[in-house]
C-alpha positions in Angstrom: -0.3 -0.2 -0.5 1.0 3.6 -1.1 0.5 7.1 -1.3 -1.9 8.9 -3.4 1.2 10.6 -4.1 1.9 7.3 -6.0 -2.1 7.0 -7.5 -0.9 4.7 -10.1 0.0 1.9 -7.0 -3.9 1.7 -5.5 -7.5 2.4 -6.5 -10.3 1.0 -4.4 -12.8 -1.5 -5.4 -16.7 0.0 -6.0 -19.1 -2.4 -3.8 -23.3 -2.4 -3.8 -23.5 -0.4 -1.1 -24.7 -1.7 2.4 -26.4 0.3 4.9 -23.5 1.4 7.4 -23.2 -0.1 10.5 -24.6 1.7 14.1 -22.2 4.4 15.1 -22.0 3.0 18.4 -20.2 -0.1 17.7 -16.9 -0.5 20.1 -14.1 0.7 18.6 -10.3 -0.5 19.1 -8.1 2.6 19.4 -4.4 2.1 18.6 -0.9 3.5 17.7 -0.8 1.8 13.9 -3.2 -0.6 11.7 -1.8 -3.5 10.5 -3.3 -6.1 8.2 -1.4 -9.0 9.3 -2.8 -8.8 12.8 0.2 -6.7 14.8 2.4 -4.7 13.8 6.4 -4.9 13.8 6.5 -1.9 16.1 4.7 -1.4 19.5 2.8 1.1 20.8 5.9 3.4 22.3 8.3 2.1 19.9 10.9 5.3 19.9 12.5 4.4 16.3 12.7 2.4 13.5 14.8 -0.9 13.1 17.2 0.0 10.6 18.4 3.6 11.0 21.1 5.4 12.7 19.2 7.9 14.7 23.0 9.1 15.1 23.1 10.3 11.2 24.4 13.8 11.1 22.4 16.3 9.5 23.6 18.5 6.6 24.6 18.1 3.3 23.0 18.6 -0.4 21.7 15.0 -2.4 21.3 16.0 -6.0 19.1 13.4 -8.0 18.0 13.1 -10.7 14.2 12.7 -12.7 13.5 11.9 -16.6 11.2 14.1 -18.3 10.0 17.9 -17.4 7.1 19.1 -15.0 5.1 22.3 -15.3 3.0 22.4 -12.2 3.6 22.2 -8.2 0.4 20.7 -7.3 0.4 16.5 -8.0 -2.7 16.2 -6.8 -4.8 16.3 -9.9 -4.6 14.7 -13.4 -3.6 18.3 -15.3 -0.1 19.3 -16.2 3.0 17.5 -15.4 4.3 17.8 -11.7 7.8 17.9 -10.1 9.6 15.6 -8.3 10.2 15.1 -4.6 7.0 17.0 -3.7 5.8 14.4 -1.4 8.6 15.7 0.8 6.4 18.5 1.0 3.2 16.7 2.7 2.3 14.0 4.7 -0.3 11.7 5.6 -2.7 10.8 8.4 -0.4 7.6 8.4 2.7 5.9 6.9 4.6 3.0 6.3 8.5 2.0 6.8 9.8 -0.1 4.8 10.3 -3.0 7.0 6.6 -2.7 7.5 4.7 -1.6 4.8 1.8 -4.1 5.9 1.2 -2.1 8.6 0.6 1.9 9.2 1.6 3.8 12.0 0.2 7.7 13.1 2.0 10.5 11.6 -0.2 13.5 11.2 -3.0 11.3 13.0 -1.8 10.2 16.3 -4.2 7.3 16.9 -7.1 5.5 15.1 -9.7 4.1 16.0 -11.5 0.9 14.1 -14.8 -1.3 14.7 -14.9 -5.0 14.6 -17.3 -4.7 11.8 -14.9 -2.3 10.0 -17.7 0.0 9.4 -15.7 3.4 9.7 -12.2 4.7 10.7 -11.0 7.5 13.0 -8.5 9.8 13.4 -7.0 11.8 16.0 -5.0 14.0 15.0 -1.7 14.8 17.3 -2.0 18.2 18.8 1.5 19.4 18.1 0.9 18.9 14.0 1.1 22.1 12.8 1.2 23.7 8.7 4.8 25.5 8.4 3.0 28.9 9.1 2.3 27.4 12.5 -0.9 26.6 12.3 -2.5 23.9 13.8 -3.5 21.0 10.8 -7.5 20.3 11.8 -9.8 17.6 11.2 -11.3 20.3 8.8 -8.2 20.5 6.4 -8.4 16.4 6.3 -12.0 16.2 5.6 -11.6 19.2 2.6 -8.6 17.1 2.0 -10.5 14.3 1.1 -13.0 15.8 -0.3 -11.4 17.6 -3.1 -9.0 15.0 -4.1 -12.3 12.4 -4.6 -13.8 15.5 -6.4 -10.6 16.7 -8.4 -7.9 14.4 -8.2 -6.7 11.5 -10.7 -9.9 9.9 -12.4 -9.3 6.7 -10.9 -9.7 8.2 -7.4 -13.2 7.8 -7.8 -13.1 4.0 -7.5 -10.4 4.7 -4.9 -12.9 6.4 -2.3 -16.2 4.7 -3.3 -16.8 3.0 -0.9 -16.5 6.1 1.7 -19.8 7.2 1.8 -18.9 10.7 3.8 -16.2 12.7 6.4 -17.2 14.2 9.6 -15.5 16.6 11.6 -15.8 15.4 15.2 -14.3 18.0 16.9 -11.0 20.5 15.9 -8.7 17.1 16.3 -11.5 14.0 15.6 -12.2 13.4 11.9 -14.6 9.9 10.9 -15.0 8.6 7.3 -17.6 5.7 7.4 -17.9 3.3 4.5 -20.1 1.7 2.4 -20.5 -2.1 1.5 -18.9 -5.6 2.7 -15.6 -5.4 5.0 -12.7 -4.4 3.7 -9.7 -5.0 5.8 -8.1 -2.1 3.8 -10.4 0.7 4.0 -9.1 2.2 7.1 -5.2 1.6 5.6 -6.4 3.4 3.1 -7.6 6.6 4.0 -4.5 6.3 6.4 -2.7 7.3 3.4 -4.8 10.5 2.7 -2.4 13.2 1.9 -3.4 16.3 3.8 -3.8 20.2 2.6 -4.2 23.5 4.2 -7.4 24.4 3.2 -7.2 28.0 3.9 -4.1 28.2 1.8 -5.5 26.4 -0.7 -9.6 26.6 -1.3 -7.9 30.6 -2.1 -6.3 29.4 -5.0 -8.2 26.8 -6.7 -7.5 23.2 -6.1 -8.3 21.4 -9.6 -6.1 23.7 -11.3 -2.0 23.5 -12.2 0.4 26.1 -10.6 3.5 27.2 -10.5 3.3 28.9 -6.9 5.4 27.3 -4.2 3.0 26.0 -1.9 3.6 25.1 1.8 2.9 21.7 3.5 3.4 19.9 6.2 6.4 18.0 5.5 9.9 17.8 6.0 11.3 19.9 3.5 9.9 23.3 1.6 10.6 24.0 -2.0 13.7 26.9 -2.1 13.6 27.3 -6.0 12.8 25.7 -9.2 13.1 26.2 -12.9 10.3 24.4 -15.0 11.4 21.5 -16.9 14.9 22.6 -15.3 15.1 21.7 -11.8 13.7 21.5 -8.6 15.5 22.4 -5.0 13.9 21.4 -1.3 14.7 22.8 1.6 15.3 21.0 4.8 12.3 23.0 7.7 14.7 22.9 11.2 11.4 23.8 12.5 9.2 20.8 11.2 6.7 19.8 13.7 7.4 15.3 13.4 11.2 15.5 12.8 11.7 14.1 16.6 8.6 11.4 15.8 9.4 7.8 16.1 9.1 7.0 12.0 11.1 9.7 11.6 14.4 9.7 13.9 17.3 9.4 11.3 15.9 10.2 8.6 15.3 13.1 6.0 19.0 14.3 6.7 20.1 16.3 3.9 19.9 20.1 4.4 19.0 20.4 0.5 17.7 18.0 -1.9 17.7 18.6 -5.5 16.0 17.1 -9.1 17.8 18.0 -12.3 15.4 16.9 -14.8 16.7 15.2 -18.1 15.2 14.3 -21.5 16.6 11.3 -22.4 18.0 8.1 -20.4 21.5 7.8 -22.2 22.0 11.7 -21.5 21.0 10.6 -17.3 24.1 8.0 -17.5 26.7 10.6 -18.7 25.0 13.4 -16.3 25.7 10.8 -13.5 29.3 10.1 -14.5 30.6 13.6 -14.9 28.7 14.2 -11.5 26.1 16.4 -12.2 24.3 14.3 -9.9 24.9 11.6 -6.8 22.8 8.8 -6.7 21.1 7.0 -8.9 18.9 3.9 -9.0 20.0 1.1 -12.3 17.9 -0.7 -14.2 19.4 -1.7 -17.4 22.0 -4.3 -16.6 24.1 -3.7 -20.1 24.4 -0.4 -18.0 25.7 -2.0 -14.5 27.3 -4.2 -16.1 29.4 -2.2 -18.7 28.6 1.6 -17.9 30.6 1.9 -14.9 34.3 1.7 -16.3 35.0 5.4 -16.2 37.4 6.8 -14.3 35.7 8.6 -11.2 34.2 4.6 -10.3 37.8 3.0 -11.0 39.1 5.2 -8.7 37.0 4.5 -6.3 34.9 8.5 -6.1 31.6 6.1 -7.7 30.2 3.1 -5.3 28.3 0.2 -6.3 25.6 -1.6 -4.7 23.4 -4.3 -5.6 21.3 -4.3 -2.4 18.4 -7.5 -2.1 15.4 -6.9 -0.9 12.4 -9.3 -0.3 9.3 -7.1 -1.5 7.0 -9.2 -4.2 8.2 -8.6 -8.1 4.9 -7.9 -9.8 4.9 -8.6 -13.5 6.3 -6.2 -15.8 6.5 -7.1 -19.7 5.4 -6.2 -23.5 1.3 -5.4 -22.2 -1.0 -6.1 -25.1 -4.0 -3.0 -25.8 -7.5 -6.1 -26.1 -9.3 -3.2 -26.6 -7.8 -3.1 -30.3 -9.6 -5.8 -32.2 -6.5 -7.2 -33.4 -5.8 -8.3 -30.0 -9.2 -9.6 -29.2 -7.7 -13.2 -29.5 -6.0 -14.8 -26.9 -4.4 -16.9 -29.6 -3.2 -14.2 -31.4 -1.6 -12.5 -28.2 -0.2 -16.3 -27.0 1.3 -16.4 -30.6 3.1 -12.9 -30.2 4.1 -13.9 -27.4 6.0 -17.1 -28.2 7.9 -14.9 -30.9 9.8 -13.0 -27.7 12.7 -15.1 -27.0 13.3 -14.5 -23.7 16.8 -16.8 -23.1 18.2 -14.9 -25.9 17.2 -11.4 -24.6 18.6 -12.0 -20.7 21.8 -14.1 -21.8 22.7 -10.9 -24.8 21.4 -8.0 -23.1 21.3 -8.8 -18.9 24.6 -11.2 -18.7 22.3 -13.7 -17.6 21.3 -11.8 -14.2 17.5 -11.8 -14.6 15.2 -14.2 -13.7 11.6 -14.7 -16.1 8.3 -13.9 -14.4 5.3 -15.8 -14.6 3.3 -14.5 -12.2 1.5 -11.2 -11.6 2.3 -11.6 -7.7 5.6 -12.8 -8.4 8.0 -13.6 -5.7 5.2 -13.5 -3.2 3.1 -15.9 -1.5 0.1 -14.8 -3.8 1.4 -16.2 -7.1 -0.7 -19.4 -8.5 2.0 -22.9 -8.2 1.2 -26.5 -9.1 -2.6 -27.3 -9.5 -5.4 -25.6 -8.4 -6.8 -26.1 -4.1 -9.3 -26.7 -3.4 -10.0 -23.3 -2.2 -9.1 -21.6 -5.2 -11.6 -24.6 -7.1 -14.3 -23.4 -4.3 -13.9 -19.8 -6.8 -13.0 -20.7 -10.0 -15.4 -23.3 -10.8 -18.9 -21.2 -10.7 -16.2 -19.3 -13.3 -15.5 -22.2 -15.5 -17.2 -20.5 -18.7 -16.3 -17.7 -18.5 -12.1 -18.7 -17.7 -9.7 -20.3 -20.2 -9.8 -23.8 -19.4 -5.7 -24.0 -18.7 -6.9 -22.1 -15.2 -7.9 -25.5 -14.0 -4.8 -27.3 -14.4 -0.8 -26.9 -13.5 0.0 -22.8 -13.2 1.0 -21.1 -15.9 4.8 -21.0 -16.5 6.6 -18.2 -19.7 7.7 -19.8 -23.2 10.7 -21.0 -22.7 13.2 -20.5 -26.0 15.9 -22.5 -26.9 18.0 -19.3 -26.5 19.2 -18.9 -30.6 17.1 -15.8 -30.5 15.0 -16.9 -33.1 13.8 -20.8 -32.0 12.1 -22.4 -34.7 9.9 -24.7 -32.7 8.4 -21.9 -31.0 7.9 -19.7 -34.7 6.3 -23.1 -35.8 3.8 -22.9 -33.2 3.3 -19.2 -33.5 2.1 -19.5 -36.8 -0.3 -22.1 -36.0 -2.0 -19.8 -33.5 -2.5 -17.1 -35.9 -3.6 -19.1 -38.3 -6.0 -21.0 -36.6 -7.5 -17.5 -35.2 -8.3 -16.3 -38.8 -5.1 -15.3 -40.0 -3.1 -15.4 -43.2 0.2 -15.6 -44.9 -0.2 -13.3 -48.3 3.0 -12.1 -50.3 4.8 -12.4 -47.0 2.3 -10.6 -45.1 0.0 -11.6 -41.8 -3.8 -11.0 -43.3 -6.8 -11.0 -41.6 -10.4 -12.1 -43.2 -10.8 -8.0 -44.7 -7.6 -8.5 -46.4 -6.2 -6.2 -43.9 -2.3 -6.8 -43.0 -1.3 -7.2 -39.3 0.6 -3.9 -38.0 1.5 -3.1 -34.7 3.0 0.5 -33.3 5.0 -0.5 -30.0 4.9 3.2 -27.8 8.2 3.4 -25.8 8.8 6.4 -24.0 12.5 6.2 -23.3 14.5 5.2 -26.2 16.8 2.1 -24.0 14.0 -0.6 -24.4 13.9 -0.3 -28.3 17.0 -2.5 -28.3 14.2 -5.1 -26.4 11.5 -4.2 -28.2 13.9 -4.8 -31.9 14.3 -8.4 -31.8 10.7 -9.2 -31.1 9.8 -6.8 -34.2 12.3 -9.3 -36.3 11.0 -12.6 -35.0 7.1 -10.9 -35.7 8.5 -10.2 -39.2 9.4 -13.7 -39.9 5.9 -14.5 -39.4 3.7 -12.1 -41.7 3.5 -8.6 -38.5 4.8 -6.0 -39.4 6.2 -4.1 -35.8 6.9 -0.5 -35.7 8.8 1.5 -32.2 7.3 4.9 -31.9 9.4 6.8 -29.5 7.5 9.5 -28.0 8.4 12.5 -25.5 7.6 11.6 -21.9 4.4 14.8 -22.0 2.8 12.9 -25.3 3.4 9.5 -23.5 1.9 10.3 -20.4 -1.0 11.8 -22.2 -1.0 8.8 -24.6 -1.2 6.3 -21.8 -4.4 8.3 -20.5 -6.3 8.0 -23.4 -5.0 4.1 -23.7 -3.7 5.8 -27.9 -1.9 2.7 -28.3 -1.3 -1.1 -29.5 1.2 -1.8 -27.2 3.7 -0.5 -24.6 6.2 -1.4 -21.9 4.6 -1.6 -18.6 3.5 -3.8 -15.2 1.5 -3.2 -11.9 4.1 -3.5 -9.1 2.4 -5.4 -6.0 2.3 -5.2 -2.3 3.0 -7.8 0.6 -1.5 -7.2 1.0 -3.3 -7.6 -2.8 -6.1 -5.3 -2.4 -8.1 -3.0 -3.4 -5.6 -1.8 -6.1 -6.4 -4.9 -8.1 -9.8 -2.9 -9.1 -7.3 -0.2 -11.2 -5.4 -2.6 -12.9 -7.8 -5.5 -14.5 -11.9 -4.5 -13.6 -14.3 -3.4 -16.1 -14.9 0.1 -14.0 -11.3 1.2 -14.9 -11.1 -0.3 -18.6 -12.8 3.0 -19.6 -11.1 5.3 -16.4 -8.7 7.4 -18.3 -5.7 7.7 -16.2 -6.1 3.9 -14.6 -3.3 1.5 -14.7 -5.7 -1.2 -17.0 -3.9 -0.4 -19.6 -5.2 -4.7 -20.9 -8.5 -2.6 -21.4 -10.1 -6.1 -19.7 -13.8 -6.3 -18.9 -14.5 -10.0 -17.7 -17.2 -10.4 -15.3 -15.3 -13.7 -14.2 -12.0 -11.4 -13.3 -14.2 -8.6 -11.3 -15.6 -11.6 -9.3 -12.0 -13.1 -8.8 -10.8 -9.1 -7.9 -13.7 -9.0 -4.9 -12.5 -12.3 -3.3 -9.4 -10.4 -3.3 -11.2 -7.3 -2.0 -13.1 -8.7 0.9 -10.7 -11.9 1.8 -11.7 -12.2 5.8 -8.0 -13.0 6.4 -5.0 -14.0 5.3 -5.4 -17.6 4.1 -8.6 -16.7 2.0 -6.6 -14.0 0.7 -3.8 -16.1 -0.9 -6.2 -18.6 -2.1 -8.1 -15.6 -3.7 -5.0 -13.6 -5.0 -3.9 -17.1 -6.6 -6.8 -18.0 -8.2 -7.3 -14.3 -9.8 -3.7 -14.8 -10.9 -4.2 -18.4 -12.6 -7.3 -16.3 -14.9 -4.7 -13.5 -15.6 -1.7 -15.2 -16.7 -3.7 -18.0 -18.3 -5.5 -14.6 -20.8 -2.1 -13.8 -22.6 -2.3 -10.3 -21.7 1.3 -9.3 -22.2 4.4 -10.7 -23.2 5.9 -11.8 -19.3 9.0 -9.5 -18.6 11.9 -10.5 -16.4 12.6 -9.3 -12.1 15.0 -9.0 -10.3 15.6 -9.3 -5.8 17.6 -6.8 -5.6 18.1 -3.1 -5.9 21.4 -1.7 -8.2 22.0 1.7 -7.2 25.2 3.3 -8.0 26.6 6.8 -5.8 28.9 9.1 -5.4 30.8 8.3 -2.5 29.8 11.1 0.3 26.9 9.1 1.7 26.6 6.9 4.9 23.6 4.4 4.8 22.4 2.2 7.4 24.3 -1.1 8.1 20.9 -2.3 7.4 18.8 -2.4 4.6 14.6 -2.5 4.9 13.2 -5.6 3.6 11.2 -3.8 1.0 14.5 -1.8 -0.6 16.5 1.2 -0.1 15.6 3.8 2.0 17.3 6.3 0.5 15.8 9.3 2.9 17.4 7.0 5.8 21.0 8.3 3.7 23.7 10.6 5.2 25.9 12.8 3.9 29.3 11.7 5.7 31.2 15.1 6.3 35.0 13.4 5.8 34.2 11.5 2.7 32.1 14.5 1.2 35.4 17.1 2.2 37.6 14.1 0.3 35.3 13.6 -2.3 35.2 17.4 -3.2 39.2 17.3 -3.5 39.1 14.7 -6.0 36.1 15.1 -7.5 35.9 16.4 -11.2 35.1 20.2 -11.5 
């Protein structure tokens, strides 16, 4: 589960409204909420396990982003938002990187939830303040919810669909009432609500882009910026929450600056020349070959591959089945067979990746073996609407001989295309109307062209023409939101507790919702039913069962050419930082790093000017 500042990761299910449970239902008051029964950190905890609470404050971290920005409003679909704006705003609760199934009080000191999960009450901290020193109030919270629900990303209508109303019970007490069946995630979803200052925002308008540097309640404020060029943040010495257990040892940099680049190749060269300090490397070829430069060889630049235990989700070459040419699963399967992953892994990835076969890869939620009795109980009523393979062994991505043009797989692909009504005429694959099979593969990053190119060559052998079209970030986002593409490279990150976000990923309601992540265009009543089973699972075991059943329905639909994953984060950085000895299980928490004064001084004398 993630902040609404990263809305693509989450969306909320629509359910048939039910009568709200009586408001006198017995509640439990706690410092935290957990989807696993009990949070990792008990009431009264003093710090996170992995941080260095004695980390020095100071220095600057220079980061980068690809693209541009023309707005400092991160909550609406209009405009391109600047990177790093989450540093300004805070949420009611927050999840640390070593316990992502729990949330702990941030703006809210405590939370109240009844056994029937019909509402949640947040009790705000008396010390919670805006940057101007005014208190954060229940009125701010309720207004933030109403504005985000009304004007936020379109998928917010799904996200908050089961939230009936927000009530101000006192200046520091706010209640959200829910409709529908019991939903274990709803209280925590409301804990993710970012809160803005009503008095400030209602004067300027929540529903429009702006380049006015608005203040918040978070650890940083905007110090300077130039649209499409850079944005710099300055740490607030008067931040009200700096001594909370969630924050000790974090937010150590005095300044954080993002420089914007239009091209990923340029960003790498900028890093090598010292224009910014830290980068995550997701291109295997770069990891193995691009860091052989003088500063790296002298030890001025460090590389680290840091293992993590977070679910990998699934990424790959996604089909837009809104397009008639992809409506037949046999066609999608044929194209999947034409992708030689084994050759790609050997040639481009140095054998470093593992093929993915599940939408919940690297987790307990991935389907495995034959369906269990619990899975079959969910699947059998849907048998007529699901591929027959769903009721057999779990899906495994196609395997090739690694030659780059596996003839056996290509022959099978050709047979599938013929069975689907396509015929090769004069070297071109044609449908019954005589129209040639052509695919436009939309890309927002030219580095993926080398991965798509070999697939295009194999498809050419089948008579299919695939053209790659690489566009700038603004056009890419615009076309993505309009579902104006044939295929893209995309994916769905998953958490350690799948739930409401599956609606935005795969539900029929999201298929026509701009800015949802149902890029596939999937409209399947069977999948919708399984998503409901995931969302309303009463406990962990039933959640695992329902998610594995959903995984089977999705994987055997061949809605994408499955990609690959790596259970580690690859990072490179100029050697000016200190970092915690223990890496949290869900990945790098860069905000727990710090500038080491001795290292920074040494680097300053050796770094190229």
